N, C-alpha and C positions, 0 to 999 in steps of 0.2 A: 666572458659572462659566466663565471663559473665560481662555485664555492665548494668546501671540502668539510667533510665529516668523517672522523677516523675511528672515535671511540664508541664503545658499545654501553649506552645509558641502561640503566636498570629499569627505568618506569617504561610501561608499555602502553600503547593505545591502539584504537581501531582504525586502519585506514578506510577509504572510501569503497574499497572494494571488500571489506568485511575481515581482513586478515589482521593478527595481532602484530603491531610492530613496536620497535623501540621509539621512545621520545627523547629529543636531545634536551638534556638538563642544562648544558652550558649555553649561557645566553648569547655569548659572541658566537658561537658554532650555529645556532639557531638564526642570528641575524644574517651571518655570511651565506647560510643556505637559501634564505629568503631573497637576499639582495640580488645574487649573480644571475638568476633567471626570472627576476620579478617583472610581470607585465602590470604596471600600476593602473588600477581600476578597469583592467580587461576581465571579461568573464571567462572562466575556464572550464574545463570538463568535470573537475571535482570540487571547484572552489569558486565562488564569484569574486569578481575583482575588488568590490568594497572589502570584504573580509580579508582579502590578501593585503591591501594597504593598511587595514587596522593591525594585522599581526606584524607588518614591518614596524609600524609605529611604537607598538608595544616592545618589540625587540630592541629598537633603537634605545627606549628608555630604560632597558634592563642591563645595558653594558655601560662600561667607562666611556665617557665622551670622545677622549683621545682614541680609543679603539674604534668607536663608531666613524670618527673622521678619517681615520686610517683607511677603513673598508670603503668608505665613499670614495676616496682619491683612487684606490686600488680599483674599484669598479669602473671608474671613468677612465683611467690611464691604461691599464692592463687589459680590461674586458670590453672596453668601449661602450660602456652603458652611459646614457644621458640623463634620463629622467630620475631614475632610483637614487644615484648620489646626490641629486639636489633634494630629493624628499627627505633623505637621512639628515642633510644638514639644515632642512627646514624644521624637522622635529626638534633637532638640538637648539636651534635659534630661537624657537618659540617658548623655551623654558630657560634661556640665557646660558647654555652650555655649548654653544658654538664660537670657534675663534675666526676672526676675520681672514686670517692667512690660509685656512682650511678652505674657505669658501672661494677665495681668489684662486687657489691652486686647482680646484675642482672643476671651475668654470674655463671651458677651452674652446668655446664658440662664442662670439658676441651675442648671439640671440639667447644664449643661456642666462643672461644677465636678466631679461625681461621674463624669461620663463621661471627664474627663481622667485621674483617678485609675485607672479601669479600664483606660484604654489604657496607662498607666505600668506597670501591674502585668500585662499581658498575657502577657509571656514568663515573668516571674519576681516574685512579690511580694517587695517589699522596701522600707526606709524610703525616704520622699520626701526628694529633695534639697532643701537649704535654698531654693534660687531657686524651686523648685516650691510649697514652703510659703508663702513670701512672696507669690508671684503669686496663688495661690489665695485667701490671707487678703485680699489687695486686692480680688479679685473679689467676696467675700462683702459689702464694703462698697458695692457697686454697686446693690443691689437692694432693693425695699421688700417689705412683707409680702405684699401681693396677687401679686407676681412669684414670691416664694419659694413661697406656698401653690399657685399654679398649676402649678409644675413640680417639687413635691415628690412625686414618685413612689414608692409602696411597692414598685414592681416593679424599681426601679434597683438595679443591682449594689452601688453605693456610694451610700448615702442622704446627704442634705443634713446630717442630725444627725452621722452618721459623719465626714463630711468636715470639719465644724466642730471637732470633737474632733481630727482628726489635724492639722489646720493651725494651730491655736490662733490663730484670727481675733480681733484685739482691737477691740472696739466703739468707735465715736466718739460719745460723747454718751449721754444717759439713753435716748433713744427707740431707739437701736441696741442698747443693752444689754438692753432688754426684748424687742427683736425676737430678738435671738440665744438669750435664755433661752427663748422659744417655739420655736425651732427645736430648742434641745437637748431639751426636754421634749416635743417633737411635739404641741404645741398651737396651732399657726398657725390662724388665722381662715380658714375654707374659702373659696376663691375662687369668687366667682359666675359660674361658666362653664356651659356645656351639658353637660360631662362630670361635673362635681362634682354638678350637681343630679340627673342621671340616675342616676349611681352611688349616690346617697343615696335613690333610689326615687321621686324626683318624677315626676309624671304627664309623659309625653313631650309630649303636645300642649299641655298648659298651659305647660310650660317653654318650648319653642321660641316659643309664641305671645308670651309675656311678654318673652322676650329680643329678639325682633323689634320689638315696640312700644316697647321701651325702648332700641333701637338698641345692642345690645350683642353682636351677632354681627359679626365681622369678615368681609370678603369671602370669604376663603379657608375659614373655618369655615361659612359660609352655603352655598358651592358645594358642599363636602364633605357636608353634611347634608340635602342636597334630598330624598334617599331617605328619610331618618329622618323629615322632616317631612312628606312625602306620606303615608307608612305611618301615622304618627300622626294623620292627618286635619287638620293646620294648614291653615287657609283658603288657596286657592290665590291669592286676590285680595290677601292680606297678603304672601304670599311674592313675588308679581310686583311689588307695590308697593315692597317693601324692596330688591328688586333695583335698582330705578331710582335709588336714592338712596345705596346703599352704595358706599364708596370702593374702586374696582377698580384704582388705580393700581398698577403694578409687578407685576400678577398675569400670569403667562405665559400665551399662548393654550392650551397643551396642559392646562391646568387645565380651561379650559372644555370642550375637546375631550373629556376624560375624563368630565367631569360629564354632557355631552350623550350620550354613549354610553350611560350608566346611566339616564339620565332624558331619553328623547327627547321627553316631552310638554312639556319646558322648553327645547327646543332654540332656539326664537326669542327667548326671554328670555335664555338664555345667549349666544347670538350678539350681540346688542344689548349685553350687558355686556362682552363681548370686544372688540367693536369701539370701545366707549366707552373702555376701558383703553388703547387703541391711539392716541387722539387726541391726547394731549399731545406726541408725537413730532415733532420738527423733520423737514420733508422731506429725502430725498436728491435733490440737484439732478440734472439730466439724466437719461439713459436708463440703466436697470439691467436686466441679465439675471439672473434667479434659475434656478438649475439644480439641481434635486431627484434625488437618488439613489433609485431604486426597485428597486435590485437584491435578490437573494434575502437577502443579509446584513444588510438593513435591516428585515426582518420577522421577528418572534417573537424577536428579541434584546433582551431587555427591558432597560430603562435601570436598572433595579436589580431586586432579587429580591422586593421588596414591590410593586412596580409592575405595573400592567396596561397600560402604555404601552411600545411598543418604540421602536426608533431612527427608524423611518419617522415615527411621531406626533410625536417631537421635531423631525425636520426640516422636516415639514409645518406644525407650529406656528411655527416660526421663519419659514417662508415666508410664512405667513399675516401674522406681524408686518411682515416686510420688504415685502411687497406694500402694505401700507397707507401706509407712508413713502416710497414710491418716486414721484418725480414723474412719471416715465414708465417702464413697466415691460415686459418680455417674460418668459414663463414657460415653462419646459422641464422635462420628466423626463427621466432617463437611465438606462439599464442597459446594453444593447449600443449604442444610438443615441440621440440627442437626438429628442424628440418635443415638438412646441409644444403648450402647454396654454393653453386660455382663461384670461384674466386675472380670474377670477371673486373674490369675496371670502369671508371667513370659512369656515364648514364647507364650503360648495360647492367651494372651492378644494381643501381636503383631498381630497375625494371625486374631484374632476377629475384631481389629480396621482396619486392611487393606482390610478385606473382608465384611465390613459393609455396603458399598454402592459403587456406581460407583465414579469414580474420574474426576470430571468436573473442573468447575469454583470455585472461592474463594469468598464465601459470608459469611464472618463471621458476618456481621450485622444481616442478617436473621437469623443465627444459634443462636446467642445470645439473639434476640428477643424471639425465641421459647423456650428457656431455661429459660429466666426471667418470662415468662407466666407461664412455666409448673411445676417448681420447685423452692423450697426455699433453701439457701446455706449461709455458711459463707464466702466462698471465691470460685472464679473460676480460674482456670489456664488454659491457652490458649496456645498449642504448635502449632507453625506455621512458615511460613516464611514471614508472616506478609504484604502480598500483597493483601489484601481484595479490591474487586471492589465496595463496599458499605461502608456507614458509620456505626460505631459500637457503638450501644447503651451502656450506662454506666451499670456496672453490678449492681446487687441488693445487693451485699456483697463486700468484697475486691476482686479486679481484677488484675490479673498478666498475661502478654503476654511474653511468652518464645519464643524468635526469634532464630531459628536455622540457620539463614542466617546472612547477614550483609548488608543489603541495606541500601540506604542512607534514604529513607522517608518510615515510616512504616504507621500503622493505629491508633496509639494511639492518642485518643482525648484528653487526659489529665486525664481520669477517671481510667486508669489503670497504673500499674507500669510495664514498659517495662524492661525485662532482656534479653540480647542479648547474646547467646552462647549455647553450649551444654556440660554442666560440672555439676557434682553433686553439685557444688557450687551454682547453682541456687535455689536449695531447701534450702540449708543452708541460703541463703540470706533471702528467704520467712521467714523462721523460726526466723531469727535474726530480721527482721525488725518487725515483729508482736509482738515480745517480747519487744523490745526497743521502738516501736512506731515511727520508722524512717519515 
């Protein structure tokens, strides 16, 4: 969920903290910045959701359509975003600049077919454009019966059955003909998931026990259902045994942090899973300074309307990730000043950062000045909502600003690479950019 800005624009603007900051003149860079951490129609600390969606729409129409479509696909495939890529394509489709193949490639779950139609009709219900019909028809050919059944939600504004009739998808072969008939008649075989079993009235304890024994719970479903399993009386030893073998690759630390907050009795197990998920990462060579924002605006500003994690949680989770892959590391928090934090691991590091100082204003410039005077380093990585009230000096080594929000104007003076988002991909980008000299 990340975007990149390297250049230093000449135009300046005022951010919401009152500081003078550069404005991105390059339309494509502005689009990337908005896309990779964009919570559509969510209210944020410095900008309301409607304004954010409007900014995205304007940015889409300011760039070459092929570039916008490429950004949409990158956002879906590499950064695992769902709604924002569809919104980009919706904006292009409404003005006749979207290609069917781009829509088909971007849709990667069956329910996204109906979601796109809902987005297309958000302002006004009207006939679907030809390229939209073609793209959605192509998307229908990507999925099997299990996938359709898993994501065939009765609560969806546009159901799969209705979408199939709207786009006139043509089946390829007998098997797909039968599959489309099942979609049309709403007779898909029920997928064997914990949701379908429980909604059908199956015993909760027996269901989770069987799914664990048959290795049918993915890591994310496992983490999210720890409370359900505990309340149902699933054997703790079975739960802990499953945790040791389930594939945790590419699950962000914030998932484990949220689960441990709800189920503290499994904190040790969740921490082991989290640290295991970070083992495959290649180490960042040399010395890295991690600088985490603990100002007021980082707390209580939820990453989405349905989340119980705020921006500090996101920043701290990324700091946990970065700490594990740094060859040598120094960790600081900042609000008004920089405060050195013990280089702990896992959940202990989150607690140490949060409790390191009081949560006041945002003076990254002051903090960076202190760090530049006090230590040498190869790179500094700042985790923040990017609303410093003072100008930020250039780093002594490589500089990265990880923005866990999606504000219009940030703090970057051009001396830092700005990466907007909360994804493991931000670290992937840093490693790749240093290897290739981007």
